[in-house]
N, C-alpha and C positions, 0 to 999 in steps of 0.2 A: 747422680753426682759424679763428675769426672775428676781426673787427677788434679787438674788445675784448680778446680773449686775447692777440693780437699786441702791443697797446699795453701790456698788463699785463707781458708778458715784457720789453719794452724798458724800462719804468719800473723793473723789478727789477734791471736791469744797472747796477751802481753804479761801474763803472770810467770814468775819464775818459781819453780817448786824445789823445795829442799829434798835431800835424800829421805827415803822412808825410814821411820823409826822402827827397826826390827829387833825382836828379841828371840833368841834361840830357845826352842822347846826341847824337852827330853823325848817328846812323842815323835817317833819316826814313822811316817806314813808310807805304806807300800803302794797303795792305789790312790791316785790323785784325781782331782778335778782341775783340769788345765784349760784356761781360756786363751785362745788366740785372737788378737785383734788384727784384722786384715784391711788394707787399703784397697787392694786390687785382687779380684778373684778370677779374672779372665785369663786366657792362655798366656803363660810366660813361665820361664824356668823358676823364678822366685816363688810364684804361686804354687807351682807343682811341688816344690820341696816342702813347703808348709803343709800342703794337703796330704802329701805322702807321709810326713811325720804324724799328722793328725790320725790318718787311717791306721798306721802301724801301732801307735800308742793306744788307740781305741781297741785294737785287736789284743793288746796285752792287758786289757782290763781297766784302763784308765777312762774316766769320763772326760770327753772333749767337747768344748763349746767354741764355735767360731762367731765372732761379732764383727759386723761390717756394714757399711752403707751399700756395698755392691750386692749383686744378685748371686744366688746359689749357683755354683759352677755346674754346667751340664757336660763339659768336655772331660771332666775327671770323675772317675767312679768313687764318689765319696761314700764312706761307710754310713749305712742307715742309722747306726747308733749315735752318730755325731749330731749334736744340737747345733742348728744353724739359725742365728738371729740376724735378720736383715733390719737394720735400724732405719726408722723413718727420718727423712732429712730434717724434720723440724725438731728432732731430739738430738742429744749429745750421745756420743759413744759410751762415756763413762756411766751414765745413768742406766745403761743396758747391760752392764757387766755384772753377772750373777756372783754370789759368794762362791769362792773357790780356794784352791791351794796355791796356784801360781797363775799370774797373768803375763802373757807373752806379747809384747809390742813387736810387730814385725816390720815396722818402718819408723823413722824418726818422726813422721807425721802423727803417729798415734801413741807416742811415749807419754804425752801430756794426759791423754784420756786414761791410760793405764794407771798412771800415778795418781791422778785426780780421784779415781774410784777408791783407791786406798783400801781395797778389800783383801788383798793378798800381796806377797812379795812380787815385784815386777822385774822381769828380765827382758832385755832388748835383744832381739835376734837380728843381727846385721847381715844383709846379703849383698850390700854394695850398691853403687849408684854414683851419680855425679858429685854427691856431697862428700865422697871420700876419694873418688878417682879423678874428679875434675873440679877441685875446689876453687880453682882460679876463675871458673865460669859463674860462680855464685855472686849474687848481688850482696852488698854490705849487710843489708837487713836480713836476707835469707841466711847468710853465713853466721850471723849472730844468733839467730833462732836455732839453727842446727847445732851449733856449739853448745848452746844452753841445754837443749834437749838431750844430747848425747852425754852431757856431764851429769845428768840427774839420776838415771837408774843405778841401783847398786850392782847389778849383774849385766854382763854383756857376753854373748857368744856369737861366733861367726863361722863361715864355711871354708876358710882357707888361710894359709899362712900369709898370703899377700894382703887379704882384707885385715888381718890382725895387725900387720905392719903399718897399714894406712891409718887405722884407728889410733895406734900409738903415736904416729908421726904428726897427724893433724889435730887430734883431740886429746892426746895424752891419756888415753884409756886403754887398759889391758883387756884382752878378750880371750875367752876359752874357745878353742877350735874343735869343731866336729865336722869332718869332711863329708861332703855329699856322697851319695851312692846311686846305683841304678837298679830299677825294677827288672830283675832277670826273667820275669814271666812275660815281659813285653819286649825287652831289649836283649837279644841273644844272637849268636852267629848262625849263618846258614851252614849247611853241612860241610861245605868246602869253601875255603877262601883262595882257591886257585885263581880266581878272576872270572869276570863275566865275558860274554861275547864281545861287547863293546865297553870301553872304559866309561864308567858312570861316576860322575862327580856331584856331590851334594853339599849344600850350605843351608843354614837356618838363620832367619832373622828378617825383620821388616825393614824396608828401605828407608823409612822415616827416622829410624834410629841411626844417626850419622856415625856414631862410634862403632857400629857393627861393620861399616865399610862394605856394604853389599854391592855398591857401585864398583868397587875395586874387583870384587869376585866376578861380576858380570863382564867387566872389561877384559879380565884375564881369560875368561871362557871364550869371548868373541875372538880374541887373538889366537888362542889355541885351536879353535875350530878351523882356522885357515890351514893349519898343518895336519890336524887330526879331525876331519869332517864327521867322523862317526861318534865323536864324544856325545854322551848323553848327560844332560845337565838337569838336576832336580833342585828346585829352590822352594823351600818351605817357608812360608811367611804367615804371621798372625793376621795380616791385613792384605787386601787386594792392592797390587802395585798400581801406582798412579804416575810414576816418573819413568819407569823402564817398560819397554815393550816385551821383555822376557816374561814368559808365562810362569806363574807361581802356583804351588799347591797351597791353598789358603786354609789355615786353621784346621788341619786334619786331626782326627782323634789320635790318642796316644798309640793305639795298636797299629794304625796306618803309618805313623812315624817310624815305629819299629820295623815294619815291612819295607819301608823306603830305605832305611839305613842298612838293612840286611842286603839290599840290592845296590849297595854303594861300594865302589872300589876306593875312592879317595874322598875324604871329607875335608872341607875347607872352613876354617874360622879366621876371619880377617880383622877381628875387633881390635880397637885401640886399647881397651881394657875389659876385663871380665873378673868378677869376684871369684868364680870357680870354673866356668866354662863347661857346664853340664852337658850340652849337646855333643861336645867333643868326646867326653867320656862315654856317652851313649853310643856314639859312632864306633868307638874302639870296642865296646862290648858286642857290637854287631859284626865285627870283623873288618872294618874299614881301616885303611891307612890314613892317619890324620896329619894334615898340614895346618899349622896354626901360628899366629903371631905370638911374640913374647909378651902376652897381655897380662901377665901377673897371675891370673887364675889357673893357668895350666901348670904352674911350677910344682904343685903337689903330686902330679901324676904323669907329666910328659917330660922325657929326657931327649934332647935333640939327637937324632941319628940312632937312638936305641929303640924307642917305641913310637916315634913320630918325627916329623921334620918341623923345625921352628923357622919362621920367616920374619923378615923385618916389617915393622909397622908401616902402613900406608905406602907400601912399595910393590906396585903391580909387577914390575920386572922380576923381582925376587920370587914372587908368587908363581909367575909363569915358569921360571927356571926350575923351581922345586917340583911343580906338577909335571912338567915335561920329563924331568929325571925319573919320576915314578912311572910314567907311561912307558918310557923306553927301557926301564929296568924292572921287569915284573918280579924277578926273584927278590930284589930289594924291597919292593912294595909288599910282597908276601911276608918277608921277614919282619918289617915294621908292623904290619897288621897282626901278625902272630904274637909279637912281643906286647903290642898294645892290648890285645885280648887278655893275655896273662895278667897284665897290670890291672885292667878293669875288673877282672874276676876276683882280685884280692880286696877290692873296695866294696864290701858287702853292706847292705842295709841293716842286717842283723847287728853288726858291730856298731854302726852309727846310732841306731835306735837305743841299744843298750847303754851307750855312753850318755845319750841325751836323757834317758830315763833316770839314770843315776844322778845326773846333774840336777834335774828338776826335783828329785827326792831330797837332795841336800838343801836346795833352796827352800823347799816346802817345810823344812824343820823350823824355819823362822816364822814368827807370827808378827802381824802388824800391831803396833801400839794403838790403843784406843784414841790417843791424841791424833787429831787429824793433821795432815801436812799443812804447814803454814805457808801462806802465799806472800811473796815479796814483790811489790810493784816495782817495775823497772824504772830507772831514771828516765827523764824525758830524753827522747832521741835527739841527738845532735844533728 
């Protein structure tokens, strides 16, 4: 079942669910059973964050279950203790959610299933997408469904200040912020960031995601090669390119991505928007100087001219100018890379997981009333 089919199913569900009827208990649980409902388990930053949390919470003694229509990921080293339930397409997600302490909906598309199960308090983990960064692109029907779903869970947390602002602006929902972090056993700097023999520039993202603006990065590289023919360009993509002739490294394992970023002088992010921009932080952790658009997601960890360079959105000329500046000014490139590394090293998984664990424990103090959620039929569509 692909993303389009899952979205179609969600849009077809015309029930409106009330908030859960929760009652606080005096019983504070230290070890929890946490269920994550996932839409997509294939390679992407959002999936990686969910699976990383699942692993680390499992290592801290919590029972973790993942419920999804998608296949068990082979690209990510999932802890063997984690229960993975792949739901048959003929079944609903909610009938496969086991009794637990907290249910985490990881997309607006599975908030309905989480609430419908009504077996534990539901929290929505928002990692961004067109529904908060490109609301003008949504159809009237989809916009109504998304608004309805995001209004329903009692709890929402997200990955950045920017995503929090968008949730407040477009859906009038407050969210708890827990910043992402980087696995320092995979992403770490090479022994020296003095620079490589030839300038190596890296970007990450598939060409079919227009908001990533990979075409702009490739255009900039083509222009820079006229002046600097020895530039090495590394393009990591989840899918095989069909539009561009530029060769891509397709869907590499995480450790290979770490090796690629360690051999990078300049990392480019050209996105129109990002909820957090995890690859940029991973590049900083590996000792690369980062050039990124002011895409919202970088605001929590990149300061222009201090630990990276910020470029204008959808502006190839500005991208070329900033990359050229770093090529011709190696000391400045080294300074930005060094400052970026210091910033990244302060953003630890230990801190983020401890915050999330405490957040879940507070939510798990609430019990669901025996009274099932009442369904309210929508008015006939106009």
